[in-house]
N, C-alpha and C positions, 0 to 999 in steps of 0.2 A: 397759300398752297394751289399751283398750277396743275391740278390733275389733268387738264385738259392735253397737254405736251407728254406726260408720262403715261396716259392711257395710249395714245398714239404711237409711240416708241414701242409700247408692249404689244400693241397690235402688229406694229411693222414687224417685229421679231416673229412673235408665235403663231399668225394664219398662214404665213407662206409655209414654215415648217411644217405644219400640220398638212396644209393642203400637198407639198411636196412627196412626204415621208406616207401619208395613208392614201392619195389617190393616185399620184405619180408612180409611186414603186410597188402599189398593193392595190387590191380590190375595194377598196372603200368609195363610195359614191363622194363627188364633189359636194352635194347636198349634206351628207352625213358628215364627211370632213368639217364643213364648217358649223355645222352644231356642235360637233367635238369642240373646235377651236372657240365657239363662243361661250361653252358651258366653262372650259377652263380659263377662259381670259377672266370672266366674271371671279370665279372662284380665287385663280391665281393674283389677280390685282388686289382684291380684299385681303388675302394671305400676306402680300408685298407691304401694304400698308400695316398690317399689325406687325409681321414676323421680322423684317428686315428693319422697320425704325425702332422694334425694341430688343431683338437680338442679334443683327447686324448680318453682314454678308454673307458669311460662311454656314450660319444656321440657315439663314432664308435660301439659301442655293441647294442645299442639301434637301429642305422640305421641299423645294420646287422638282427636286428629281423626284420624290416619292411622291408628292402632291400629283406634279404633271403625269406619270406614269399610271397612277391610280385611276384618276379622273378620267383619260383618255381610254384606258381598258375598260373601266366600268361603263363610260357611256356608249363605247362600241358594243359591250354585250347588251346592252339595253337597246341598243338601234337594231340587235339582231346578229351580229357577228360573233363567230365562233373562232378559236384556237386564234387569238389576236394580242395575246399578253406580249408577243416579241416585238412586233410592231409598235406599240404602245411604250414598252422599253425604249425602242429607237428612237423615238420622238421625245421623249424623254428625254434621253441623254443628250439628243443635240438642242432642245430647247435650254438644258440646264447650262450649256455652255454659255448660250447668249445672257442667260438670266445672270450670270455672274457679273458680266460687265453692265447689264441694265441694272443690277442693285447697285453698284460702285456709282454708275449716276444718279441712281433715285437718292442715296446716302449725299453726295456731293452739290447736286442741284434742287434737290425736292425736300428732303427733310432738314438740311443745316441752314436752309434760309428760313424756315417756320420755328425753329428751334428759339426758346426762349433763354435768355442770360440766366444762369444760376444765382440767387441772391438777389433778385429785384422782385420788390413786392409792391 
């Protein structure tokens, strides 16, 4: 299983969206946006490895919308930002669109190549 490539693709989706939505269009500092992105990256990658592999793309994508929005919002609140749920939801929605295609790639390129044939003992 090649996690390096899948982690790089995830980072290339997640970090620019967080930076653009939170720093580019809102008053979140670049440092705080990066902290949010790192926290979400770790949590979401672990979630992808567990949820998408076992439950599929649809459940994983819905989970990413909920998880992404809540992690972004909660992390921003911990960093001292108030009234930020709308920004978290916007970032979560944009990320969800990319995650749908990322999950399809994961299923096709990472999970299928590591699946063991049923019946081989």
